[in-house]
Steps between C-alpha positions, in 0.01 A plus 500: 500500500125437534286551810161339551260638761252230596209680664214324670170684471387709797231391748171429327132471583359158585149371489234387261425841349709430190417285199852358493822502700663716232246777561591557866629858549738632763362573844575829678828370643610385154411836344740664746777239481558508123589871473692471830722233344536706184611796712750277681644388165526864392683591821737207447581627150349200323431557131237279336512479120191283453209382714312184402205386709260213531156584365339439842342822627702500824829466308407773250404736785831422675695573182316832457564599863872428476528662156329816620750545784791437262372739235472205260218551243200272564454476122838323477401219739465171315236250609590137441233234569767226524618635836166438673518119526868452420716249677875564536584324174253715303619815680863428408395439139326838506815662647711337229284675242537852646624779275876554541457875450388506864749432779267559797166324475226467761258209485188531715324177588409238753609253762601228537669536160687822576649373828599175331652689206700727733639190669575315177666795330673677790774417746293555815215300650179698527252323726198699385432818304219683682268719295671786315848359560759587238790262451789630285706240315813610314646292219847552357374444146424702188212287371180412686499173306786374717313541832494165675485343844750627758661770286381811686627694797209595724547873560202545731160364588298782660139527609286790625532359854879558507 
C-alpha cells in the first residue's frame, strides 16, 4: 500500500518585488496555514516517510512549515526542480520513479497540476485545490512505478479553511 499526499503550496506574496515567480515567498496567511495543516495531519495520525517539494520558495516554505509541525527533519526534505513547471504526465513520471522504501510520500507543488493530478489519479472529482490543500491518494500497490490514472482511492482533500 502506498499513499501520496499532494500538497499545494500555501498562500504566497504577489507583486513585482521578486525577480522571478519562483522567488515569491509565503505571505502571513501562508506562514500560518502550513504548520496548521501539519498539525492537523499529526492529529489525524498521518505518518509521512518522505517530503519532496518544488524548488519555488513558496513551496519550500510550505514544506518546512508542515514538516516542523510533524516533527519531520527539514534536512530530509528533498527539493526537485521538475515539480515547479510539471504537467500531470511529468508528475506521474516523477511519482513512478519514487523510492519504494517509502510508503507515505508528500509532494509539495502547484496548481493547476496538483488538482488535475488528484482528479486523474483518484476516484473523486476535486474542483479546485485552494492554497495549502492536502489531497491524500491511496494506492493498493507495492511499487510506485505502477501508479497510473484512476488507480487511487481519494482518502481526503483538506484545506486550512475546513
